[in-house]
TIZA-704981 format. One record per atom (N, C-alpha, C, O): residue in three letters; x, y, z. Coordinates in steps of 0.001 Angstrom, whole numbers, plus 500000, padded with zeros to 6 digits. Example, Ala and Ser with C-alpha at 12.3 -4.5 7.8 and 13.67 -1.06 7.14 Angstrom:
! residues 2
ala513190494310507800;ala512300495500507800;ala513200496700507800;ala514236496681508465;ser512850497750507080;ser513670498940507140;ser512900500030507870;ser513409501138508039;
This chain:
! residues 178
met480758516578521731;met481436516727523004;met482880516263522839;met483132515179522313;asn483803517067523280;asn485201516738523059;asn485960516527524363;asn487003517135524601;asn485416515660525192;asn486156515360526411;asn486503513888526470;asn485736513032526028;leu487634513616527006;leu488067512250527240;leu488153512099528753;leu488960512763529403;gly487340511245529296;gly487251511176530743;gly486542512414531238;gly485523512811530673;ser487055513026532274;ser486413514224532807;ser487188515483532444;ser486805516582532843;lys488259515336531701;lys489119516468531360;lys488700517048530003;lys488637516320529012;gln488420518325529958;gln488056519010528733;gln489320519321527935;gln490275519876528479;leu489334518959526625;leu490493519203525783;leu490178520297524770;leu489041520409524314;pro491180521108524414;pro490970522073523330;pro490628521324522039;pro491075520192521856;pro489845521931521139;pro489403521232519919;pro490542520625519104;pro490406519498518626;leu491650521323518930;leu492749520789518123;leu493390519584518803;leu493715518605518131;thr493575519633520105;thr494130518503520846;thr493187517319520758;thr493633516185520579;tyr491897517563520881;tyr490895516503520770;tyr490960515844519392;tyr490937514618519288;gln491040516658518335;gln491104516109516973;gln492351515253516792;gln492280514174516203;arg493481515718517288;arg494717514936517180;arg494599513626517956;arg495017512570517480;thr494031513708519145;thr493855512503519957;thr492955511508519245;thr493269510318519193;met491854511971518704;met490928511080518002;met491581510498516750;met491360509330516428;his492375511286516047;his493097510796514866;his494037509666515274;his494087508630514610;arg494769509854516342;arg495697508823516813;arg494945507577517289;arg495409506457517073;leu493804507757517925;leu493010506606518360;leu492487505815517155;leu492464504585517182;arg492065506524516097;arg491603505832514881;arg492757505045514263;arg492568503907513834;his493960505645514213;his495120504933513679;his495449503710514537;his495764502645514005;leu495378503857515847;leu495642502735516739;leu494629501621516509;leu494996500447516458;ser493366501979516372;ser492327500973516100;ser492608500244514800;ser492456499024514729;leu493013500969513775;leu493319500349512495;leu494526499427512622;leu494525498329512064;leu495543499855513341;leu496721499017513518;leu496373497718514235;leu496855496648513862;leu495545497812515249;leu495122496605515960;leu494318495697515036;leu494464494475515080;phe493475496289514205;phe492703495512513240;phe493645494801512269;phe493469493613511997;leu494626495505511752;leu495563494913510803;leu496368493785511444;leu496668492787510790;leu496714493939512708;leu497427492871513402;leu496629491581513418;leu497194490489513373;ala495319491715513482;ala494459490544513581;ala494259489839512247;ala493813488692512229;ile494580490500511112;ile494224489895509830;ile495363489228509086;ile495110488346508266;thr496600489607509333;thr497674489087508494;thr499028489333509130;thr499155490183510012;pro500044488596508692;pro501388488927509171;pro501725490354508754;pro501725490674507566;val502002491182509702;val502229492586509406;val503325493119510326;val503421492739511493;thr504129493989509783;thr505094494712510603;thr504793496187510409;thr504169496577509422;phe505227496983511327;phe504909498398511254;phe506166499229511123;phe507140499048511853;ala506117500127510189;ala507214501065510005;ala506703502416510485;ala505584502818510163;glu507509503095511236;glu507089504392511722;glu507390505457510698;glu508377505372509967;gly506535506461510649;gly506792507607509816;gly506225507501508422;gly505334506699508143;tyr506759508323507568;tyr506235508461506225;tyr506903507504505249;tyr508050507096505434;ala506167507162504217;ala506684506264503186;ala507864506939502485;ala507786508115502129;pro508945506203502288;pro510088506784501579;pro509681507208500164;pro508968506474499480;pro510126508379499728;pro509781508835498382;pro510472507979497324;pro511516507375497569;phe509865507946496152;phe510505507271495022;phe510146507997493742;phe509160508731493682;glu510948507787492734;glu510728508294491390;glu511116507156490449;glu512298506872490251;leu510099506509489872;leu510322505300489078;leu509593505367487748;leu508595506072487602;arg510108504624486787;arg509537504540485446;arg508469503447485417;arg508576502426486097;glu507441503692484612;glu506439502654484375;glu507104501477483688;glu508028501655482894;leu506638500283483992;leu507204499083483388;leu506996499078481880;leu507882498650481140;ala505843499546481411;ala505490499448479999;ala505718500730479202;ala505371500787478022;ser506295501757479821;ser506513503013479092;ser507660503783479750;ser508314503295480672;ser507877504974479259;ser508930505808479840;ser508361506836480820;ser509095507698481304;asn507058506755481118;asn506444507691482066;asn507048507512483452;asn507276506391483906;ile507304508635484116;ile507886508640485455;ile506783508921486469;ile505939509792486258;his506800508175487568;his505849508382488667;his506635508604489946;his507674507985490178;arg506116509502490770;arg506671509761492086;arg505592509435493111;arg504404509595492829;leu505980508990494271;leu504995508748495327;leu504209510028495597;leu503007509978495856;ser504878511162495538;ser504219512447495805;ser503101512746494801;ser502227513564495089;asp503111512103493632;asp502036512290492648;asp500695511806493196;asp499641512205492699;tyr500728510962494202;tyr499521510319494727;tyr499112510884496092;tyr498282510298496787;lys499694512014496466;lys499367512627497761;lys497867512883497845;lys497250513346496885;gly497296512582498990;gly495865512757499195;gly495056511502498908;gly493846511474499136;lys495727510453498404;lys495068509180498152;lys495591508135499135;lys496715508233499628;val494760507140499406;val495221505972500135;val495917505080499101;val495388504854498013;ile497094504580499444;ile497909503800498512;ile498141502403499068;ile498418502225500254;tyr498024501428498196;tyr498486500078498509;tyr499671499840497594;tyr499499499596496400;leu500876499911498148;leu502120499788497396;leu502587498344497464;leu502867497829498547;asp502672497685496305;asp502946496255496249;asp504221495989495455;asp504312496345494281;phe505203495362496096;phe506442494950495429;phe506280493498494986;phe505829492658495764;trp506649493200493731;trp506452491853493186;trp507502491538492131;trp508233492419491678;ala507564490265491746;ala508456489815490674;ala507782488682489911;ala506880488022490428;ser508225488465488686;ser507615487445487824;ser507815486036488371;ser506992485160488107;trp508872485798489118;trp509177484476489655;trp508499484205490990;trp508652483121491553;cys507753485173491502;cys507097485083492807;cys505779484312492684;cys504831484793492064;gly505724483119493275;gly504518482289493213;gly503263482973493742;gly502254482990493037;pro503278483539494956;pro502078484191495483;pro501623485402494659;pro500463485807494741;cys502532485979493868;cys502164487133493039;cys501155486741491956;cys500432487598491448;arg501102485466491603;arg500123484980490629;arg498706485126491169;arg497749485204490399;gln498572485162492484;gln497271485388493110;gln497087486856493480;gln496001487413493320;ser498148487474493972;ser498000488831494502;ser497700489864493421;ser496837490719493617;leu498392489803492284;leu498161490816491263;leu496726490809490739;leu496121491878490668;pro496145489660490368;pro494740489667489948;pro493785490104491070;pro492802490795490803;ala494061489711492312;ala493203490118493428;ala493271491630493633;ala492257492265493923;leu494456492201493482;leu494603493652493625;leu493944494391492459;leu493438495499492639;ala493945493788491269;ala493248494390490128;ala491753494464490412;ala491106495468490115;lys491210493397490989;lys489782493390491346;lys489498494435492431;lys488497495148492365;leu490381494520493423;leu490235495521494481;leu490258496926493894;leu489421497757494247;gln491208497202493000;gln491291498532492385;gln490016498854491617;gln489539499988491668;ala489453497874490905;ala488234498086490121;ala487039498434491010;ala486116499120490570;glu487055497969492245;glu485947498216493168;glu486073499546493908;glu485116500001494534;met487243500165493840;met487496501392494594;met487497502611493669;met487709502496492462;asn487261503757494256;asn487307505018493533;asn488767505384493277;asn489509505628494229;pro489200505430492005;pro490609505726491720;pro491031507145492098;pro492225507440492152;asp490061508027492360;asp490410509370492817;asp490806509379494288;asp491406510339494770;lys490464508295495003;lys490735508235496435;lys491674507104496833;lys492323507178497876;phe491751506062496017;phe492562504892496341;phe493301504437495102;phe492756504447493999;gln494562504033495294;gln495354503573494159;gln496274502438494571;gln497015502546495548;val496217501347493813;val497232500304493928;val498387500739493036;val498187501140491889;ile499583500653493573;ile500795500901492792;ile501674499675492978;ile502033499322494102;ala502017499034491881;ala502875497850491941;ala504274498225491468;ala504441498978490509;ile505263497692492150;ile506648497913491754;ile507264496554491436;ile507438495709492315;asn507588496365490161;asn508211495133489706;asn509711495217489965;asn510350496217489637;val510267494163490556;val511684494176490909;val512505493170490104;val513632492852490482;asp511955492670489004;asp512713491771488141;asp513945492474487597;asp513901493667487294;glu515047491739487472;glu516259492303486871;glu516028492627485401;glu516560493610484884;asn515236491802484733;asn514915492018483325;asn513449492444483220;asn512561491641483503;pro513177493692482818;pro511795494166482722;pro510921493310481798;pro509704493251481977;asn511532492653480818;asn510753491795479909;asn510084490641480654;asn509017490176480254;asp510711490181481735;asp510099489127482547;asp508812489633483190;asp507805488926483218;gly508850490853483703;gly507652491462484288;gly506568491681483251;gly505389491451483522;met506959492126482062;met505980492348480979;met505312491029480576;met504100490989480369;ala506091489958480464;ala505532488648480113;ala504546488191481184;ala503490487645480863;phe504881488408482440;phe503994488055483548;phe502666488808483417;phe501596488224483586;leu502743490104483115;leu501523490920483009;leu500672490547481794;leu499469490808481792;arg501256489957480784;arg500443489463479666;arg499569488287480128;arg498449488110479649;lys500093487491481060;lys499324486366481608;lys498363486815482704;lys497277486256482855;phe498771487828483466;phe497993488318484608;phe497843489838484491;phe498495490579485226;pro496987490311483568;pro496865491760483354;pro496264492477484568;pro495469491909485317;val496667493733484739;val496183494542485859;val495679495890485344;val495978496294484221;asn494913496570486183;asn494300497850485844;asn494858498996486689;asn494190500012486883;tyr496058498833487181;tyr496678499854488009;tyr498114500092487542;tyr498637499365486697;thr498726501101488099;thr500076501506487716;thr501101500457488130;thr501126500012489277;val501946500071487177;val503038499131487457;val504350499834487095;val504570500234485952;leu505197499967488092;leu506488500622487931;leu507592499577487937;leu507365498427488316;thr508770499971487523;thr509909499058487537;thr511037499653488369;thr511273500861488350;glu511728498782489101;glu512847499201489952;glu513905498103489900;glu513709497011490434;arg515028498407489251;arg516100497416489102;arg517343497752489900;arg518272496947489954;thr517384498927490525;thr518594499333491238;thr518661498795492665;thr519746498670493234;gly517507498477493240;gly517453498031494629;gly517302499168495627;gly517108498919496817;lys517388500407495168;lys517306501558496068;lys515960501621496788;lys515909501820498002;thr514885501454496047;thr513556501533496651;thr513313500337497571;thr512724500484498641;gln513763499163497157;gln513619497975498001;gln514337498173499339;gln513816497797500389;arg515528498763499295;arg516271499023500537;arg515556500071501384;arg515487499944502607;ala515028501100500740;ala514335502157501479;ala513122501607502227;ala512801502061503325;tyr512455500627501624;tyr511281500014502249;tyr511642498762503052;tyr510755498109503602;gln512905498427503125;gln513418497308503921;gln512696495995503619;gln512208495316504523;leu512636495653502332;leu511959494422501929;leu512697493200502454;leu513926493168502499;val511919492189502853;val512507490925503300;val512027489752502446;val512537488641502591;gly511079489974501580;gly510557488919500723;gly509511489491499779;gly509192490679499821;leu508988488621498932;leu507965489036497968;leu506784488082498043;leu506965486894498311;pro505591488579497813;pro505286489999497693;pro505378490702499051;pro505141490100500098;ser505718491957499007;ser505710492831500181;ser504875494047499826;ser505024494631498753;ser503997494417500741;ser503061495515500460;ser503003496469501636;ser503282496107502779;phe502631497707501316;phe502552498761502317;phe501249499513502133;phe500917499938501027;leu500515499673503216;leu499301500477503207;leu499690501864503687;leu500208502026504791;ile499439502858502856;ile499881504227503100;ile498647505128503137;ile497815505078502232;asp498529505943504173;asp497353506801504298;asp497468508045503411;asp498467508235502717;lys496436508883503445;lys496356510064502575;lys497493511057502800;lys497835511830501906;lys498073511032503990;lys499161511957504316;lys500529511395503961;lys501543512079504099;gly500555510135503498;gly501820509514503146;gly502442508710504263;gly503590508280504150;glu501707508498505340;glu502223507741506482;glu501967506245506279;glu500868505843505896;ile502976505439506535;ile502815503991506436;ile501993503519507627;ile502350503748508782;ile500890502856507318;ile500004502334508351;ile500399500906508706;ile500311500512509869;gly500832500131507720;gly501250498764507967;gly501976498208506762;gly501847498717505649;ser502745497148507001;ser503414496465505898;ser503088494987505992;ser502970494431507084;phe502943494357504832;phe502470492992504748;phe503480492137504001;phe504011492549502970;gln503741490954504520;gln504642490003503870;gln503788488846503372;gln503005488278504135;gly503932488494502101;gly503157487387501546;gly501763487828501130;gly501415489007501189;phe500972486835500705;phe499618487128500268;phe498747485895500427;phe499186484767500201;his497500486135500823;his496472485097500844;his495161485775500459;his494865486857500964;pro494366485164499573;pro493111485791499120;pro492171486194500253;pro491390487133500100;ser492236485499501382;ser491351485834502501;ser491672487197503123;ser490876487719503904;his492815487772502789;his493176489083503328;his492400490219502659;his492222491282503255;ile491942490002501436;ile491330491092500663;ile490095491684501344;ile490016492908501448;pro489119490887501819;pro487955491514502470;pro488348492351503689;pro487772493411503932;lys489314491877504440;lys489762492625505616;lys490522493877505201;lys490409494921505844;leu491288493771504138;leu492006494924503616;leu491020495992503142;leu491247497185503343;lys489920495557502510;lys488888496505502068;lys488346497311503237;lys488137498520503128;lys488122496636504351;lys487621497339505539;lys488630498373506018;lys488258499498506355;ala489906497996506049;ala490944498922506492;ala491036500117505543;ala491179501255505989;ile490955499862504255;ile491016500949503273;ile489806501861503433;ile489933503085503401;gly488633501257503605;gly487417502049503823;gly487561502959505030;gly487141504116505001;tyr488148502437506077;tyr488391503237507285;tyr489302504412506965;tyr489042505532507405;leu490361504174506209;leu491298505258505880;leu490691506283504937;leu491126507435504908;leu489689505874504164;leu489056506802503230;leu488029507711503909;leu487579508687503309;glu487656507401505149;glu486672508230505867;glu487197509611506112;glu486503510439506702;
């Protein structure tokens, strides 16, 4: 049945309304779990090199997947917890549907590489030294993360990290994967 209240809606209008209601529910859920700000619209595109190779990745390469985009640096204290926690999260999720993408913002890529030797991860780590991507995402601190839906729309942005956020984040990701 596709009615809201007593008014009958055309199927396409109903689907759009239900999609927006699901997004609203998710946003309210995210508000309850962590410091979060919301950016409207689609995630800014990027084209960045992998930290450990010359391979180039674009955000558009991941279209159709839910993305957790995480900005970090070797000098970031909370990143010592967030990167291993995100590696565990990635291992528990289907990589065909969900992907953690980390963007290292160290001025010297060797600092990021040394950090990853101590805290290895199982997801894509890119490097960004120009500041262009950081400005596009309006970073205010590290770690900063963005939950991006399958269509490329930013659902929420997170400042900082606490291990207690992971179970709640899993629920939000599960919702987006439906």
